[in-house]
N, C-alpha and C positions, 0 to 999 in steps of 0.2 A: 802553227797548225792547230794545236790544242785549243787556243783561244777562239779560233773560227768555229770549231765544233761546239764549244761552250755557248757562243753567241747564237748559233743555229738552234741549239737545244733550248736556250732561254726564249728565243722567238717562238718556237713551237709551243712552249708552255703558255706563253702569253696569248698566243692565238687560240689555244685550246680553252684557256680560262675565259677569254672573251666570248668564244662561241657558247660555252656553258652559261655564262651570264646572260648573253642575248636570249638564250632559249629558256632558262629557268629563273632568271633574276626576278621577274615579277612575282613568281610564286614565293621566293625567299622573302621578298619584301612583305607580301601579304601574310606569311607565316609570322614574321617578326611583329607586324602590327597586331595580329591576332593574339599573340602571347602577351603583348603589352596591354591590350584591351581587356583580356580575361583577368590578368593580374590586377589591373586597376579596378575591375568590377568586383573581384573577391575582396580586395582591401576596402573598397567603398561599402560593400554590403556588410562586412564585419563591423566597420565603424558605425554604420547606420543601426545595426542590431544592438551594439553596445550603447549607443545613444538612447535607443528606445528603452532598453533595460534600466538605464540610469534614470530616465524620466519616470518610468513606472515605479521604481524604488522610492524616488522622491515623492511621488504622488501618494504612495502607500503611507509614508511617514507623515505626510500632511494630513491624510485621512485619520490616522491614529490620533494625532493631536486634536483634530476637530471632534472626534468621537469621544474623547476623554473629557470634554467640557460638560459640566453638569447641565442636564436637561437636553443634551444633544440627541438626535435620532440616529444612533450609531448604525442601526440596521440599514436605514436609507442611505447614509453616507457611504457605507461599504458597497451597497448594491449599485450605487451610481458609479463608484470607482471601478467596479467589475465590468462596466460597460465600455470603458475606454482604455483598458490596459491589455497586454498580451495574456494568453491563456493561463500561464503559470501564475501570474499575479492575480488574474481574474478569479481563479479557483481559491486562492488565499483570501481574497476579498469576500468571496461568497461564503467561505467558512466563517469568517468574522461576522458577516451579516446574519447567518443562521444562528450563530452563538448568541448574538444580541437579541434576536427574535425569541430564542429559548428563554433567555433571562427575563424578557418582558412577558413571558407566558403565552406567546403566540406560537404554540406547538405545531399546528397544522401548516402555517407558513414556513416555519423552520424546516420541517420535513420536506416540504416542496423544494426549498433551496438545496437541501442535501441531495435530493433525488436528481436535481438539475446537474449538480457536480458529478454524480455517479454516471450520468449519461453523456458527459462531455468527453469525447474521445481525445480532445486536444489537451486535457489536463493530465498531469503526471499520475501514474497508477497509484503511487503512494498516497496522493491526496484524494483520489477517488475511493481508495480503500478506507481512508480515515472518515470520509463522508458516509460510507456504508456503516461503520461502527457508530458514528454519531447518530445517524438516522435510526439504526437498530435500538440504540439506547432510548430514543423517544417512542419507539414502536412497542416496547415491552408493555404488555397489558392492552395494547390496541390491536395486536395481531397475534396469530398463533405461534407456538414454539416451532412448528414445522416450517412456517414461513420465515421466521428468524434464522432457522438452521440453513435454509436454502440461500439466504443472503450472506450469512457470516461463517458457516462451517468451513468454507475454503480458506478463511483468514486465520484459522486456529492452528495451522501447521507449525512445526517446530522452527521453521525458518522465516515465518511471516512476521513483519515488523510490528503489526498491531495484534498479535495473537492473544495476549493476555486481556486487553480490553474486549476483544471479541468473545473470548471464553467467558468473561464476566457477564456480558450482556446475555449470552446464550444460557449461562447458568441461572441467571435471574428469570429468564423466560421459562426455563424448565421448572424452576421452583414454584412459579406462579401456577403452573398447571399440574403441580404435584407429581412431576416426573423426577422423583427424588434420586434414583440411581444415576440418571443422566446428569443431573445438577451436581451431584457429589463428584462424579468423574471430572467434570469441567473445572470445578473449584479446586480439586486436588491437583490438577495439572498446573494451575496457577501457583499453588504452594510449592510444588516440586520444581518449578522453573527458576533457576538461579538468577535470571535477569528480571524477575518481577520487581516492580517498585514496592517500597514498604507499604504504601497506602493500599495498593491493590491486593497485596499478600495479606494484610491485616483484615481486609473485608472478606477475603476468601476464607480465612480461619473462622470468622464469625458465621459465615453462611454454612460452613461444614458443621459447626456446632449446632446450628438450627436444623440441619438436614439429617444428621445421624440418628436421632430418635425415630425418624420415619423410615429408615432403611429396614429391609427384611431381616428378621433375627433368625439365626440358625439354631434350631433345637438339636441338642445332642442325641445321637442315635445309639441306642444300646444294642449291641450285637451279642447274642448268646454265645458263650464259649462252649464249643463242642468238646466232648470227652477226648482227651489227647491233644487238644490244641491250646497253646499258651495264649494268655491275654494279649501279649505283644503282637503275635501273628494275627489275632482277630482284629486288633485295632488297625493293623496295616491293611486289612481287607476292606475297611470302611471307606465309603466314597467321601471325597473332600467336598462337602456341600458348600463351604465358604468360597472355594474356587469356582464352583458352578454358579453361585449367585453373582460373583464378580464378573465372570465371563458373560452371563446373561445381561447384566447392566451395561457392559461395554458394547455388546451387540445392539442394544436398544439405542444407545447414544449415537452410534454410527448411523 
């Protein structure tokens, strides 16, 4: 008797499964096909992207070799490379092209290339910021300190990767316009930054030595000692003019 009930139960389960399959089987098949198709597409896209990156890297290496040949037009070689590679490699190629233009003395064309990188939203932000610094270096003496500050001051923060090159460019711009307190602050920030490279720090020390003779001097203030007042208490009442000068310079630099 138990076997009969088990057989009936098995038949009911089979009938139920068959009804569910008849009703929803096509959807299950479609879901399985969809999962396979999406997985294949993702794998294929990743493989394609990897292939494109490998091709771009090889093209960059080839361009480097061609540009190193004596008499080669390196700027043109990298400019052509930038036209046919993904945005990351394109920005690198443009940076190399602009550097070659700078070496050749074609400053206006180099600035134009750097500005193109800055305006390329597809390029990595770290490369766009580097282009800002490079462009700013070429613009010292061609534009005002205020214009340079608008471009580079956001890059001088303590966490910015290009902070010390940006500070150096701004310091040079301020020095050219005889804004000595601002220039002194910028170069001092380079000296105080433990991550500064030796070359940048050495140049900052030189600039500080050139700037310091132009900084405002603080004349000692003689405070008459009133009867019954000690000299120590009179000195304590004197305003700290050095702090005032430093604070004023900091406000101007900002």
